[in-house]
PDB file of N, H, CA, C and O in Angstrom:
ATOM      1  N   ALA A   1     114.122  32.085  64.687  1.00  0.00           N
ATOM      2  CA  ALA A   1     115.295  32.895  64.456  1.00  0.00           C
ATOM      3  C   ALA A   1     116.330  32.697  65.541  1.00  0.00           C
ATOM      4  O   ALA A   1     117.520  32.593  65.243  1.00  0.00           O
ATOM      5  N   GLU A   2     115.902  32.642  66.804  1.00  0.00           N
ATOM      6  H   GLU A   2     114.936  32.726  67.046  1.00  0.00           H
ATOM      7  CA  GLU A   2     116.871  32.423  67.886  1.00  0.00           C
ATOM      8  C   GLU A   2     117.526  31.051  67.793  1.00  0.00           C
ATOM      9  O   GLU A   2     118.710  30.896  68.094  1.00  0.00           O
ATOM     10  N   GLU A   3     116.754  30.066  67.375  1.00  0.00           N
ATOM     11  H   GLU A   3     115.792  30.191  67.130  1.00  0.00           H
ATOM     12  CA  GLU A   3     117.304  28.711  67.245  1.00  0.00           C
ATOM     13  C   GLU A   3     118.389  28.655  66.191  1.00  0.00           C
ATOM     14  O   GLU A   3     119.400  27.975  66.367  1.00  0.00           O
ATOM     15  N   VAL A   4     118.185  29.355  65.115  1.00  0.00           N
ATOM     16  H   VAL A   4     117.363  29.907  64.973  1.00  0.00           H
ATOM     17  CA  VAL A   4     119.166  29.419  64.023  1.00  0.00           C
ATOM     18  C   VAL A   4     120.422  30.142  64.507  1.00  0.00           C
ATOM     19  O   VAL A   4     121.541  29.693  64.259  1.00  0.00           O
ATOM     20  N   LYS A   5     120.226  31.258  65.194  1.00  0.00           N
ATOM     21  H   LYS A   5     119.317  31.622  65.395  1.00  0.00           H
ATOM     22  CA  LYS A   5     121.355  32.024  65.732  1.00  0.00           C
ATOM     23  C   LYS A   5     122.173  31.203  66.702  1.00  0.00           C
ATOM     24  O   LYS A   5     123.403  31.248  66.678  1.00  0.00           O
ATOM     25  N   ALA A   6     121.495  30.446  67.562  1.00  0.00           N
ATOM     26  H   ALA A   6     120.496  30.409  67.581  1.00  0.00           H
ATOM     27  CA  ALA A   6     122.199  29.599  68.533  1.00  0.00           C
ATOM     28  C   ALA A   6     123.001  28.520  67.811  1.00  0.00           C
ATOM     29  O   ALA A   6     124.081  28.146  68.268  1.00  0.00           O
ATOM     30  N   ARG A   7     122.495  28.022  66.706  1.00  0.00           N
ATOM     31  H   ARG A   7     121.617  28.326  66.335  1.00  0.00           H
ATOM     32  CA  ARG A   7     123.198  26.961  65.963  1.00  0.00           C
ATOM     33  C   ARG A   7     124.511  27.485  65.394  1.00  0.00           C
ATOM     34  O   ARG A   7     125.512  26.770  65.350  1.00  0.00           O
ATOM     35  N   TYR A   8     124.493  28.740  64.961  1.00  0.00           N
ATOM     36  H   TYR A   8     123.680  29.321  64.997  1.00  0.00           H
ATOM     37  CA  TYR A   8     125.701  29.308  64.340  1.00  0.00           C
ATOM     38  C   TYR A   8     126.683  29.901  65.341  1.00  0.00           C
ATOM     39  O   TYR A   8     127.804  30.242  64.965  1.00  0.00           O
ATOM     40  N   THR A   9     126.298  30.031  66.584  1.00  0.00           N
ATOM     41  H   THR A   9     125.387  29.754  66.890  1.00  0.00           H
ATOM     42  CA  THR A   9     127.207  30.540  67.566  1.00  0.00           C
ATOM     43  C   THR A   9     127.898  29.416  68.334  1.00  0.00           C
ATOM     44  O   THR A   9     128.815  29.660  69.118  1.00  0.00           O
ATOM     45  N   ARG A  10     127.448  28.176  68.099  1.00  0.00           N
ATOM     46  H   ARG A  10     126.703  27.977  67.462  1.00  0.00           H
ATOM     47  CA  ARG A  10     128.061  27.022  68.782  1.00  0.00           C
ATOM     48  C   ARG A  10     128.731  26.134  67.723  1.00  0.00           C
ATOM     49  O   ARG A  10     128.153  25.867  66.670  1.00  0.00           O
ATOM     50  N   VAL A  11     129.927  25.693  68.010  1.00  0.00           N
ATOM     51  H   VAL A  11     130.397  25.910  68.865  1.00  0.00           H
ATOM     52  CA  VAL A  11     130.676  24.826  67.132  1.00  0.00           C
ATOM     53  C   VAL A  11     130.738  23.447  67.733  1.00  0.00           C
ATOM     54  O   VAL A  11     131.008  23.283  68.923  1.00  0.00           O
ATOM     55  N   VAL A  12     130.485  22.449  66.896  1.00  0.00           N
ATOM     56  H   VAL A  12     130.266  22.582  65.930  1.00  0.00           H
ATOM     57  CA  VAL A  12     130.694  21.049  67.305  1.00  0.00           C
ATOM     58  C   VAL A  12     131.949  20.547  66.573  1.00  0.00           C
ATOM     59  O   VAL A  12     131.994  20.494  65.344  1.00  0.00           O
ATOM     60  N   TRP A  13     132.942  20.190  67.351  1.00  0.00           N
ATOM     61  H   TRP A  13     132.905  20.233  68.349  1.00  0.00           H
ATOM     62  CA  TRP A  13     134.197  19.729  66.780  1.00  0.00           C
ATOM     63  C   TRP A  13     134.352  18.253  67.115  1.00  0.00           C
ATOM     64  O   TRP A  13     134.162  17.864  68.267  1.00  0.00           O
ATOM     65  N   CYS A  14     134.689  17.436  66.147  1.00  0.00           N
ATOM     66  H   CYS A  14     134.844  17.752  65.211  1.00  0.00           H
ATOM     67  CA  CYS A  14     134.867  16.024  66.378  1.00  0.00           C
ATOM     68  C   CYS A  14     136.337  15.693  66.376  1.00  0.00           C
ATOM     69  O   CYS A  14     137.080  16.076  65.472  1.00  0.00           O
ATOM     70  N   ALA A  15     136.748  14.972  67.408  1.00  0.00           N
ATOM     71  H   ALA A  15     136.145  14.661  68.143  1.00  0.00           H
ATOM     72  CA  ALA A  15     138.149  14.586  67.575  1.00  0.00           C
ATOM     73  C   ALA A  15     138.306  13.091  67.350  1.00  0.00           C
ATOM     74  O   ALA A  15     137.470  12.298  67.781  1.00  0.00           O
ATOM     75  N   VAL A  16     139.367  12.717  66.681  1.00  0.00           N
ATOM     76  H   VAL A  16     140.047  13.361  66.331  1.00  0.00           H
ATOM     77  CA  VAL A  16     139.689  11.278  66.490  1.00  0.00           C
ATOM     78  C   VAL A  16     140.931  11.017  67.339  1.00  0.00           C
ATOM     79  O   VAL A  16     142.028  11.460  67.000  1.00  0.00           O
ATOM     80  N   GLY A  17     140.749  10.303  68.432  1.00  0.00           N
ATOM     81  H   GLY A  17     139.857   9.943  68.707  1.00  0.00           H
ATOM     82  CA  GLY A  17     141.883   9.972  69.303  1.00  0.00           C
ATOM     83  C   GLY A  17     141.993  10.895  70.502  1.00  0.00           C
ATOM     84  O   GLY A  17     141.445  11.997  70.519  1.00  0.00           O
ATOM     85  N   PRO A  18     142.723  10.410  71.514  1.00  0.00           N
ATOM     86  CA  PRO A  18     142.812  11.155  72.788  1.00  0.00           C
ATOM     87  C   PRO A  18     143.567  12.468  72.706  1.00  0.00           C
ATOM     88  O   PRO A  18     143.235  13.404  73.434  1.00  0.00           O
ATOM     89  N   GLU A  19     144.569  12.571  71.848  1.00  0.00           N
ATOM     90  H   GLU A  19     144.838  11.811  71.257  1.00  0.00           H
ATOM     91  CA  GLU A  19     145.303  13.850  71.746  1.00  0.00           C
ATOM     92  C   GLU A  19     144.423  14.942  71.139  1.00  0.00           C
ATOM     93  O   GLU A  19     144.437  16.084  71.599  1.00  0.00           O
ATOM     94  N   GLU A  20     143.667  14.590  70.117  1.00  0.00           N
ATOM     95  H   GLU A  20     143.656  13.662  69.744  1.00  0.00           H
ATOM     96  CA  GLU A  20     142.752  15.538  69.505  1.00  0.00           C
ATOM     97  C   GLU A  20     141.660  15.909  70.480  1.00  0.00           C
ATOM     98  O   GLU A  20     141.268  17.074  70.541  1.00  0.00           O
ATOM     99  N   GLN A  21     141.157  14.962  71.241  1.00  0.00           N
ATOM    100  H   GLN A  21     141.475  14.015  71.192  1.00  0.00           H
ATOM    101  CA  GLN A  21     140.134  15.248  72.259  1.00  0.00           C
ATOM    102  C   GLN A  21     140.668  16.229  73.292  1.00  0.00           C
ATOM    103  O   GLN A  21     139.953  17.146  73.696  1.00  0.00           O
ATOM    104  N   LYS A  22     141.884  16.056  73.718  1.00  0.00           N
ATOM    105  H   LYS A  22     142.465  15.311  73.390  1.00  0.00           H
ATOM    106  CA  LYS A  22     142.485  16.945  74.702  1.00  0.00           C
ATOM    107  C   LYS A  22     142.565  18.378  74.133  1.00  0.00           C
ATOM    108  O   LYS A  22     142.246  19.341  74.830  1.00  0.00           O
ATOM    109  N   LYS A  23     142.985  18.506  72.883  1.00  0.00           N
ATOM    110  H   LYS A  23     143.244  17.723  72.317  1.00  0.00           H
ATOM    111  CA  LYS A  23     143.059  19.828  72.222  1.00  0.00           C
ATOM    112  C   LYS A  23     141.657  20.457  72.184  1.00  0.00           C
ATOM    113  O   LYS A  23     141.495  21.642  72.473  1.00  0.00           O
ATOM    114  N   CYS A  24     140.666  19.664  71.830  1.00  0.00           N
ATOM    115  H   CYS A  24     140.798  18.701  71.595  1.00  0.00           H
ATOM    116  CA  CYS A  24     139.316  20.175  71.725  1.00  0.00           C
ATOM    117  C   CYS A  24     138.811  20.644  73.103  1.00  0.00           C
ATOM    118  O   CYS A  24     138.175  21.693  73.201  1.00  0.00           O
ATOM    119  N   GLN A  25     139.084  19.898  74.131  1.00  0.00           N
ATOM    120  H   GLN A  25     139.601  19.046  74.052  1.00  0.00           H
ATOM    121  CA  GLN A  25     138.641  20.316  75.460  1.00  0.00           C
ATOM    122  C   GLN A  25     139.282  21.638  75.865  1.00  0.00           C
ATOM    123  O   GLN A  25     138.624  22.486  76.468  1.00  0.00           O
ATOM    124  N   GLN A  26     140.547  21.818  75.543  1.00  0.00           N
ATOM    125  H   GLN A  26     141.081  21.129  75.053  1.00  0.00           H
ATOM    126  CA  GLN A  26     141.215  23.083  75.829  1.00  0.00           C
ATOM    127  C   GLN A  26     140.589  24.222  75.037  1.00  0.00           C
ATOM    128  O   GLN A  26     140.382  25.309  75.575  1.00  0.00           O
ATOM    129  N   TRP A  27     140.294  23.989  73.795  1.00  0.00           N
ATOM    130  H   TRP A  27     140.462  23.105  73.358  1.00  0.00           H
ATOM    131  CA  TRP A  27     139.683  24.979  72.919  1.00  0.00           C
ATOM    132  C   TRP A  27     138.285  25.351  73.447  1.00  0.00           C
ATOM    133  O   TRP A  27     137.883  26.514  73.423  1.00  0.00           O
ATOM    134  N   SER A  28     137.564  24.331  73.922  1.00  0.00           N
ATOM    135  H   SER A  28     137.891  23.386  73.941  1.00  0.00           H
ATOM    136  CA  SER A  28     136.212  24.575  74.448  1.00  0.00           C
ATOM    137  C   SER A  28     136.281  25.480  75.681  1.00  0.00           C
ATOM    138  O   SER A  28     135.486  26.410  75.813  1.00  0.00           O
ATOM    139  N   GLN A  29     137.208  25.217  76.562  1.00  0.00           N
ATOM    140  H   GLN A  29     137.854  24.461  76.455  1.00  0.00           H
ATOM    141  CA  GLN A  29     137.370  26.041  77.750  1.00  0.00           C
ATOM    142  C   GLN A  29     137.724  27.465  77.389  1.00  0.00           C
ATOM    143  O   GLN A  29     137.187  28.407  77.973  1.00  0.00           O
ATOM    144  N   GLN A  30     138.614  27.633  76.443  1.00  0.00           N
ATOM    145  H   GLN A  30     139.050  26.868  75.969  1.00  0.00           H
ATOM    146  CA  GLN A  30     139.053  28.971  76.049  1.00  0.00           C
ATOM    147  C   GLN A  30     137.960  29.739  75.284  1.00  0.00           C
ATOM    148  O   GLN A  30     137.979  30.969  75.232  1.00  0.00           O
ATOM    149  N   SER A  31     137.030  29.013  74.704  1.00  0.00           N
ATOM    150  H   SER A  31     137.015  28.014  74.746  1.00  0.00           H
ATOM    151  CA  SER A  31     135.963  29.671  73.907  1.00  0.00           C
ATOM    152  C   SER A  31     134.750  30.012  74.756  1.00  0.00           C
ATOM    153  O   SER A  31     133.747  30.496  74.231  1.00  0.00           O
ATOM    154  N   GLY A  32     134.824  29.769  76.062  1.00  0.00           N
ATOM    155  H   GLY A  32     135.639  29.376  76.488  1.00  0.00           H
ATOM    156  CA  GLY A  32     133.637  29.980  76.902  1.00  0.00           C
ATOM    157  C   GLY A  32     132.573  28.965  76.648  1.00  0.00           C
ATOM    158  O   GLY A  32     131.384  29.273  76.737  1.00  0.00           O
ATOM    159  N   GLN A  33     132.968  27.763  76.336  1.00  0.00           N
ATOM    160  H   GLN A  33     133.934  27.512  76.264  1.00  0.00           H
ATOM    161  CA  GLN A  33     132.099  26.608  76.073  1.00  0.00           C
ATOM    162  C   GLN A  33     131.282  26.782  74.796  1.00  0.00           C
ATOM    163  O   GLN A  33     130.246  26.132  74.659  1.00  0.00           O
ATOM    164  N   ASN A  34     131.702  27.633  73.853  1.00  0.00           N
ATOM    165  H   ASN A  34     132.543  28.161  73.964  1.00  0.00           H
ATOM    166  CA  ASN A  34     131.059  27.738  72.557  1.00  0.00           C
ATOM    167  C   ASN A  34     131.468  26.626  71.606  1.00  0.00           C
ATOM    168  O   ASN A  34     130.900  26.472  70.525  1.00  0.00           O
ATOM    169  N   VAL A  35     132.452  25.860  72.021  1.00  0.00           N
ATOM    170  H   VAL A  35     132.914  25.985  72.899  1.00  0.00           H
ATOM    171  CA  VAL A  35     132.901  24.690  71.216  1.00  0.00           C
ATOM    172  C   VAL A  35     132.496  23.441  72.017  1.00  0.00           C
ATOM    173  O   VAL A  35     132.855  23.291  73.186  1.00  0.00           O
ATOM    174  N   THR A  36     131.741  22.551  71.357  1.00  0.00           N
ATOM    175  H   THR A  36     131.450  22.673  70.408  1.00  0.00           H
ATOM    176  CA  THR A  36     131.336  21.299  71.964  1.00  0.00           C
ATOM    177  C   THR A  36     132.166  20.192  71.322  1.00  0.00           C
ATOM    178  O   THR A  36     132.268  20.125  70.097  1.00  0.00           O
ATOM    179  N   CYS A  37     132.750  19.339  72.126  1.00  0.00           N
ATOM    180  H   CYS A  37     132.667  19.393  73.121  1.00  0.00           H
ATOM    181  CA  CYS A  37     133.625  18.263  71.594  1.00  0.00           C
ATOM    182  C   CYS A  37     132.852  16.970  71.475  1.00  0.00           C
ATOM    183  O   CYS A  37     132.099  16.588  72.371  1.00  0.00           O
ATOM    184  N   ALA A  38     133.048  16.315  70.370  1.00  0.00           N
ATOM    185  H   ALA A  38     133.660  16.626  69.643  1.00  0.00           H
ATOM    186  CA  ALA A  38     132.519  14.979  70.128  1.00  0.00           C
ATOM    187  C   ALA A  38     133.754  14.095  69.810  1.00  0.00           C
ATOM    188  O   ALA A  38     134.770  14.599  69.331  1.00  0.00           O
ATOM    189  N   THR A  39     133.659  12.827  70.069  1.00  0.00           N
ATOM    190  H   THR A  39     132.834  12.417  70.458  1.00  0.00           H
ATOM    191  CA  THR A  39     134.775  11.913  69.831  1.00  0.00           C
ATOM    192  C   THR A  39     134.277  10.733  69.024  1.00  0.00           C
ATOM    193  O   THR A  39     133.194  10.205  69.277  1.00  0.00           O
ATOM    194  N   ALA A  40     135.072  10.323  68.052  1.00  0.00           N
ATOM    195  H   ALA A  40     135.952  10.751  67.846  1.00  0.00           H
ATOM    196  CA  ALA A  40     134.759   9.133  67.249  1.00  0.00           C
ATOM    197  C   ALA A  40     136.032   8.430  66.938  1.00  0.00           C
ATOM    198  O   ALA A  40     137.118   8.996  67.067  1.00  0.00           O
ATOM    199  N   SER A  41     135.908   7.171  66.520  1.00  0.00           N
ATOM    200  H   SER A  41     135.026   6.712  66.415  1.00  0.00           H
ATOM    201  CA  SER A  41     137.092   6.365  66.220  1.00  0.00           C
ATOM    202  C   SER A  41     137.642   6.566  64.802  1.00  0.00           C
ATOM    203  O   SER A  41     138.795   6.232  64.528  1.00  0.00           O
ATOM    204  N   THR A  42     136.821   7.109  63.912  1.00  0.00           N
ATOM    205  H   THR A  42     135.885   7.381  64.135  1.00  0.00           H
ATOM    206  CA  THR A  42     137.243   7.342  62.539  1.00  0.00           C
ATOM    207  C   THR A  42     136.744   8.701  62.069  1.00  0.00           C
ATOM    208  O   THR A  42     135.798   9.264  62.619  1.00  0.00           O
ATOM    209  N   THR A  43     137.408   9.211  61.033  1.00  0.00           N
ATOM    210  H   THR A  43     138.176   8.754  60.586  1.00  0.00           H
ATOM    211  CA  THR A  43     136.945  10.492  60.473  1.00  0.00           C
ATOM    212  C   THR A  43     135.545  10.366  59.865  1.00  0.00           C
ATOM    213  O   THR A  43     134.762  11.313  59.933  1.00  0.00           O
ATOM    214  N   ASP A  44     135.228   9.248  59.289  1.00  0.00           N
ATOM    215  H   ASP A  44     135.864   8.478  59.233  1.00  0.00           H
ATOM    216  CA  ASP A  44     133.872   9.030  58.736  1.00  0.00           C
ATOM    217  C   ASP A  44     132.837   9.096  59.841  1.00  0.00           C
ATOM    218  O   ASP A  44     131.778   9.697  59.659  1.00  0.00           O
ATOM    219  N   ASP A  45     133.127   8.484  60.993  1.00  0.00           N
ATOM    220  H   ASP A  45     133.988   7.996  61.140  1.00  0.00           H
ATOM    221  CA  ASP A  45     132.203   8.553  62.130  1.00  0.00           C
ATOM    222  C   ASP A  45     132.063   9.997  62.620  1.00  0.00           C
ATOM    223  O   ASP A  45     130.975  10.407  63.025  1.00  0.00           O
ATOM    224  N   CYS A  46     133.133  10.756  62.586  1.00  0.00           N
ATOM    225  H   CYS A  46     134.016  10.423  62.257  1.00  0.00           H
ATOM    226  CA  CYS A  46     133.088  12.168  62.978  1.00  0.00           C
ATOM    227  C   CYS A  46     132.133  12.957  62.085  1.00  0.00           C
ATOM    228  O   CYS A  46     131.351  13.776  62.568  1.00  0.00           O
ATOM    229  N   ILE A  47     132.202  12.706  60.805  1.00  0.00           N
ATOM    230  H   ILE A  47     132.837  12.040  60.413  1.00  0.00           H
ATOM    231  CA  ILE A  47     131.343  13.427  59.894  1.00  0.00           C
ATOM    232  C   ILE A  47     129.875  13.172  60.228  1.00  0.00           C
ATOM    233  O   ILE A  47     129.059  14.092  60.173  1.00  0.00           O
ATOM    234  N   VAL A  48     129.548  11.981  60.558  1.00  0.00           N
ATOM    235  H   VAL A  48     130.211  11.234  60.602  1.00  0.00           H
ATOM    236  CA  VAL A  48     128.183  11.628  60.944  1.00  0.00           C
ATOM    237  C   VAL A  48     127.782  12.365  62.218  1.00  0.00           C
ATOM    238  O   VAL A  48     126.643  12.816  62.336  1.00  0.00           O
ATOM    239  N   LEU A  49     128.690  12.491  63.160  1.00  0.00           N
ATOM    240  H   LEU A  49     129.616  12.124  63.065  1.00  0.00           H
ATOM    241  CA  LEU A  49     128.375  13.126  64.432  1.00  0.00           C
ATOM    242  C   LEU A  49     128.114  14.626  64.310  1.00  0.00           C
ATOM    243  O   LEU A  49     127.267  15.166  65.021  1.00  0.00           O
ATOM    244  N   VAL A  50     128.822  15.291  63.431  1.00  0.00           N
ATOM    245  H   VAL A  50     129.510  14.852  62.853  1.00  0.00           H
ATOM    246  CA  VAL A  50     128.736  16.763  63.392  1.00  0.00           C
ATOM    247  C   VAL A  50     127.673  17.241  62.380  1.00  0.00           C
ATOM    248  O   VAL A  50     127.324  18.422  62.384  1.00  0.00           O
ATOM    249  N   LEU A  51     127.172  16.383  61.548  1.00  0.00           N
ATOM    250  H   LEU A  51     127.456  15.424  61.545  1.00  0.00           H
ATOM    251  CA  LEU A  51     126.117  16.812  60.602  1.00  0.00           C
ATOM    252  C   LEU A  51     124.742  16.705  61.129  1.00  0.00           C
ATOM    253  O   LEU A  51     123.785  17.034  60.428  1.00  0.00           O
TER     254      LEU A  51
END
């Protein structure tokens, strides 16, 4: 149950490109690190990373 709860309280956001990565890092800081940033070169690669 705790593992499931932890999964839903943490967000993995995938950014394509440096500008999106910068936005994600700012969001992560403001969320108290509840947002984890991933980076990929394409949106298809992002989908693979967050699933």
